[in-house]
C-alpha positions as CSV (number, residue, x, y, z in Angstrom):
1,M,99.2,112.4,107.8
2,I,95.6,112.7,108.6
3,E,93.6,110.4,110.9
4,L,90.7,108.8,109.3
5,T,87.4,107.7,111.0
6,S,86.2,104.1,110.5
7,K,83.5,105.5,108.1
8,Q,86.1,107.3,106.1
9,R,88.2,104.3,105.9
10,K,85.3,102.1,104.7
11,E,84.4,104.7,101.9
12,L,88.0,104.8,100.8
13,E,88.2,100.9,100.8
14,K,85.1,100.8,98.6
15,A,86.6,103.4,96.2
16,A,89.9,101.5,96.1
17,H,88.2,98.1,95.4
18,D,88.4,98.2,91.6
19,L,91.9,99.9,91.5
20,Q,95.0,98.1,90.3
21,P,98.3,98.5,92.3
22,V,100.3,101.3,90.7
23,V,103.6,100.6,92.7
24,I,105.0,97.2,93.2
25,V,107.8,96.5,95.7
26,G,110.1,94.0,94.3
27,G,113.5,92.6,95.0
28,A,115.1,96.0,95.5
29,G,112.7,96.9,98.3
30,V,111.6,100.4,99.2
31,T,114.2,102.5,97.3
32,D,114.1,106.3,96.8
33,G,112.6,105.5,93.4
34,V,109.7,103.6,94.9
35,V,109.0,106.3,97.4
36,K,109.2,109.0,94.6
37,M,106.8,106.9,92.4
38,V,104.3,106.6,95.4
39,D,104.5,110.3,95.9
40,N,103.9,111.1,92.3
41,S,101.0,108.6,92.1
42,L,99.4,110.1,95.2
43,T,99.7,113.5,93.8
44,A,97.9,112.4,90.7
45,H,95.2,110.1,92.1
46,E,95.0,110.7,96.0
47,L,94.1,106.9,96.4
48,I,96.5,104.1,95.4
49,K,97.3,100.5,96.0
50,I,100.9,99.2,96.6
51,K,101.5,95.5,96.1
52,F,104.4,93.7,97.9
53,N,105.8,90.9,95.8
54,E,108.8,90.7,98.0
55,Y,109.5,91.7,101.6
56,K,106.1,90.4,102.6
57,D,107.3,89.8,106.2
58,E,108.2,93.4,106.5
59,K,105.3,95.0,104.7
60,I,103.9,96.8,107.8
61,E,107.2,98.5,108.6
62,L,107.8,99.3,104.9
63,T,104.3,100.7,104.5
64,N,104.7,103.0,107.6
65,K,108.1,104.1,106.2
66,I,106.4,105.0,102.8
67,C,103.6,106.8,104.7
68,E,106.0,108.9,106.7
69,E,108.1,109.9,103.7
70,T,105.1,110.8,101.5
71,D,102.8,112.2,104.2
72,A,100.2,109.6,103.2
73,T,97.7,107.7,105.4
74,L,97.4,104.0,105.4
75,V,93.8,103.1,104.8
76,R,94.1,99.3,105.1
77,L,96.6,96.5,104.5
78,I,94.8,93.6,102.9
79,G,97.0,90.6,102.2
80,N,100.1,91.9,100.5
81,V,98.4,95.1,99.2
82,A,98.4,98.4,100.9
83,I,95.9,101.1,100.2
84,L,97.2,104.6,100.8
85,F,95.5,108.0,100.7
86,R,96.7,111.5,100.7
87,E,94.4,114.4,100.2
88,S,95.0,116.6,97.2
89,E,96.8,119.9,97.8
90,K,94.8,121.7,95.1
91,D,93.2,124.9,96.2
92,D,89.5,125.7,95.2
93,E,90.3,129.1,93.8
94,N,88.1,128.6,90.7
């Protein structure tokens, strides 16, 4: 997990503005499948949104759990939507 400056957070928030949530936390909560989906989405996109349809009272704790398990950084939690970022592991060997 990396630490973001306020300027980096603001830039990532702008970039995420038009994104649709790719993962939705529903009645089953944060399962292994949800964590795997978040991990795969971060690998593909670096910046994603997660929407909480259920467990809205626990969204901070659940988001922190997801971040720990996927090595992602929470950019911002706005309403029931979390914006997560994880830098790509691609090497610039080209």
